[in-house]
C-alpha positions as CSV (number, residue, x, y, z in Angstrom):
1,X,-4.1,39.8,-17.8
2,X,-5.6,40.5,-14.3
3,X,-8.9,39.0,-13.6
4,X,-10.7,41.5,-11.4
5,X,-13.2,39.0,-9.9
6,X,-10.5,36.6,-8.7
7,X,-7.9,39.1,-7.2
8,X,-8.3,39.7,-3.5
9,X,-6.9,43.2,-3.7
10,X,-9.6,44.3,-6.1
11,X,-12.3,42.6,-4.0
12,X,-11.1,44.6,-0.9
13,X,-10.9,48.0,-2.4
14,X,-13.9,49.4,-0.4
15,X,-12.2,48.3,2.9
16,X,-8.9,49.9,1.8
17,X,-10.8,53.1,0.8
18,X,-12.5,53.1,4.2
19,X,-9.2,52.9,6.1
20,X,-7.6,55.5,4.0
21,X,-10.5,57.9,4.2
22,X,-10.6,57.8,8.0
23,X,-6.9,58.6,8.1
24,X,-7.4,62.0,6.4
25,X,-10.1,64.6,6.1
26,X,-11.7,65.6,2.8
27,X,-11.8,69.3,3.1
28,X,-10.1,72.1,1.2
29,X,-9.4,74.5,4.0
30,X,-5.7,74.8,2.9
31,X,-7.0,76.1,-0.5
32,X,-9.2,78.6,1.4
33,X,-12.4,76.9,0.3
34,X,-13.8,76.6,3.9
35,X,-17.2,75.3,3.2
36,X,-16.3,72.4,0.9
37,X,-16.0,69.2,2.9
38,X,-17.8,65.9,2.8
39,X,-17.9,62.8,4.8
40,X,-16.7,60.0,2.5
41,X,-16.8,57.3,5.1
42,X,-20.6,57.9,5.5
43,X,-21.1,57.4,1.7
44,X,-18.9,54.4,1.6
45,X,-20.4,52.7,4.7
46,X,-24.0,53.4,3.7
47,X,-23.6,52.2,0.1
48,X,-21.6,49.0,0.9
49,X,-23.8,48.1,3.9
50,X,-26.8,48.5,1.7
51,X,-25.5,46.6,-1.4
52,X,-23.0,44.1,-0.2
53,X,-22.5,43.7,3.5
54,X,-19.7,41.2,3.2
55,X,-17.2,43.7,2.0
56,X,-17.2,45.9,5.1
57,X,-17.7,43.9,8.3
58,X,-19.0,45.6,11.4
59,X,-15.7,45.0,13.2
60,X,-13.7,46.8,10.5
61,X,-16.3,49.7,10.6
62,X,-15.9,49.9,14.3
63,X,-12.1,50.0,14.1
64,X,-12.3,52.6,11.4
65,X,-14.4,54.7,13.7
66,X,-11.9,54.5,16.5
67,X,-9.1,55.5,14.1
68,X,-11.2,58.4,12.9
69,X,-11.8,59.6,16.5
70,X,-8.0,59.6,17.2
71,X,-7.3,61.5,14.0
72,X,-10.1,64.1,14.3
73,X,-9.9,64.5,18.1
74,X,-13.4,63.3,19.0
75,X,-13.9,61.2,22.2
76,X,-13.3,57.5,21.5
77,X,-16.4,55.7,20.2
78,X,-18.3,58.7,18.7
79,X,-17.4,58.0,15.1
80,X,-17.8,54.2,15.6
81,X,-21.3,54.9,17.0
82,X,-22.1,57.1,14.0
83,X,-20.8,54.5,11.5
84,X,-22.6,51.6,13.1
85,X,-25.8,53.7,13.2
86,X,-25.4,54.3,9.4
87,X,-25.0,50.5,9.1
88,X,-28.2,50.0,11.0
89,X,-30.2,52.4,8.8
90,X,-28.8,50.7,5.7
91,X,-29.7,47.3,7.0
92,X,-33.2,48.5,7.7
93,X,-33.6,50.0,4.2
94,X,-32.3,46.8,2.7
95,X,-34.8,44.7,4.6
96,X,-37.9,46.8,3.7
97,X,-37.0,47.4,0.1
98,X,-38.7,45.3,-2.5
99,X,-37.3,47.1,-5.6
100,X,-34.0,48.8,-5.1
101,X,-33.8,52.3,-6.6
102,X,-30.8,54.6,-6.5
103,X,-33.0,57.7,-6.0
104,X,-34.9,56.1,-3.0
105,X,-31.5,55.1,-1.5
106,X,-30.3,58.6,-2.0
107,X,-33.3,60.2,-0.3
108,X,-33.0,57.7,2.6
109,X,-29.3,58.5,2.8
110,X,-30.2,62.2,3.4
111,X,-32.5,61.1,6.2
112,X,-29.9,58.8,7.6
113,X,-27.0,61.3,7.7
114,X,-29.3,64.0,9.1
115,X,-30.4,61.8,12.0
116,X,-27.0,60.4,12.7
117,X,-25.2,63.8,12.5
118,X,-27.9,65.4,14.8
119,X,-27.6,62.6,17.3
120,X,-23.8,62.6,17.3
121,X,-23.5,66.4,17.5
122,X,-26.1,66.6,20.2
123,X,-24.0,64.1,22.3
124,X,-20.8,66.1,21.6
125,X,-22.5,69.4,22.6
126,X,-24.3,68.1,25.7
127,X,-21.7,65.7,27.2
128,X,-18.4,67.0,25.9
129,X,-19.1,70.8,25.4
130,X,-17.9,70.9,21.8
131,X,-18.3,74.1,19.9
132,X,-20.0,73.6,16.6
133,X,-20.0,75.7,13.4
134,X,-23.5,75.0,12.2
135,X,-23.0,76.5,8.8
136,X,-20.1,74.2,8.1
137,X,-22.0,71.3,9.5
138,X,-25.0,71.9,7.2
139,X,-22.7,72.4,4.2
140,X,-20.9,69.2,4.9
141,X,-24.2,67.4,5.1
142,X,-25.5,68.8,1.8
143,X,-22.2,68.1,-0.1
144,X,-22.1,64.6,1.3
145,X,-25.7,64.1,0.2
146,X,-24.9,65.4,-3.3
147,X,-21.7,63.3,-3.7
148,X,-23.6,60.1,-2.7
149,X,-25.2,60.0,-6.1
150,X,-21.9,60.3,-8.0
151,X,-20.1,57.8,-5.8
152,X,-23.0,55.3,-6.0
153,X,-22.5,55.3,-9.8
154,X,-18.8,54.7,-9.4
155,X,-19.4,51.9,-6.9
156,X,-22.0,50.3,-9.2
157,X,-19.4,50.3,-12.0
158,X,-16.9,48.7,-9.6
159,X,-19.4,46.1,-8.6
160,X,-20.0,45.1,-12.2
161,X,-16.3,45.0,-13.0
162,X,-15.2,43.1,-9.9
163,X,-18.1,41.0,-8.7
164,X,-20.2,40.8,-11.9
165,X,-23.2,42.2,-10.1
166,X,-25.3,45.1,-11.2
167,X,-27.8,46.7,-8.8
168,X,-30.5,49.0,-10.0
């Protein structure tokens, strides 16, 4: 029988998920559902930076951002900057929180992705003259926000199974 808490593969699942998620995009344009997309790396990075920083190191997050830039076609460093900003917001929330709450984390996640997306897209528009579809951007933001709650529950179950830790 496999012991989840002693197997290195199971302990590194968030890192593997991060690398796989930056290699492909989560949207359903090929099914003609044009407004359904979400930013899974944002969810993954925010949650694991907030709950267990040792899983995703800043170096891995930076490299994942570079890989994402190459795949998506952004200028190198834009995704890395956004991922590290999300880490910074999560570290700030972790330091000021006395009693962790999933609902508070969820609301702060909305604030975080709104600020980070606004900053990144402002940089892309001002310095790199990217054309933005604001409706798709807002839909991506809202769906990412809604999916955070679901994935947070899955990640909490994973933490309990693999690490024996339960966060509120």
